[in-house]
C-alpha positions in Angstrom: -1.8 -4.5 -12.9 -2.1 -6.7 -9.9 1.0 -8.5 -11.0 4.5 -7.5 -12.3 5.1 -8.3 -15.8 7.4 -7.8 -18.1 6.1 -4.5 -19.2 5.2 -3.6 -15.0 7.6 -3.9 -13.1 7.7 -5.0 -9.8 7.7 -1.9 -7.9 4.7 -1.3 -9.7 2.3 -4.0 -9.1 -0.6 -3.7 -7.2 0.6 -6.8 -5.2 4.0 -5.0 -4.5 2.6 -1.6 -3.4 0.0 -4.0 -1.4 2.8 -5.7 0.9 4.6 -2.2 1.0 1.9 -0.8 2.6 1.1 -3.6 5.0 4.7 -3.7 6.3 3.7 -0.1 7.4 0.4 -0.8 9.2 2.4 -1.5 12.7 -0.4 0.4 14.3 -3.8 2.1 12.9 -2.8 4.9 10.8 -5.2 7.4 8.7 -4.9 7.3 4.9 -3.0 10.4 4.7 -0.5 9.6 7.4 -0.3 5.8 5.8 0.5 7.8 3.0 3.4 9.3 4.7 5.4 6.7 6.2 5.2 4.5 2.8 6.1 7.7 0.8 9.1 7.5 3.2 10.0 4.5 3.2 10.1 4.2 -0.9 12.4 7.2 -0.5 15.5 5.2 0.2 15.1 2.8 -2.0 15.4 2.6 -5.9 11.7 2.1 -6.7 10.5 4.1 -9.0 8.0 7.2 -7.6 4.7 5.7 -5.7 1.9 8.2 -7.0 -1.3 8.7 -4.7 -3.9 7.2 -7.1 -1.4 3.9 -7.6 -2.1 3.6 -3.4 -5.0 4.6 -3.0 -5.2 1.3 -6.1 -3.2 -0.6 -3.7 -5.7 -0.2 -0.7 -8.4 -0.6 -2.5 -6.9 -3.8 -3.4 -6.0 -4.9 0.1 -9.8 -4.0 1.3 -11.1 -6.0 -1.2 -8.9 -9.2 -0.2 -10.1 -8.3 3.6 -5.9 -7.6 4.4 -6.8 -4.1 6.2 -9.7 -2.9 7.9 -11.0 0.6 7.9 -13.1 1.8 10.5 -13.4 5.1 12.6 -11.1 6.8 9.8 -8.5 4.5 10.7 -6.9 1.8 9.1 -5.5 -1.1 10.5 -4.2 -4.7 9.2 -6.9 -7.9 9.4 -6.7 -9.8 12.1 -8.7 -12.5 10.0 
């Protein structure tokens, strides 16, 4: 689930989705703004459609490994 396997495509792995999220965090965004940015960025590729629950799983993973911060209703890339 976190890493791609022979049964889980690379574009569905939580680590890959997390990378896509981090690439969109050039400034602070709310969850809904970030969701829209990631969906728009993914539309042009051949990736599998990203569901909101998979997006939230990736956000939770990024927060757990201290890659992102959440404060005052916005998400930012961690500076640690």
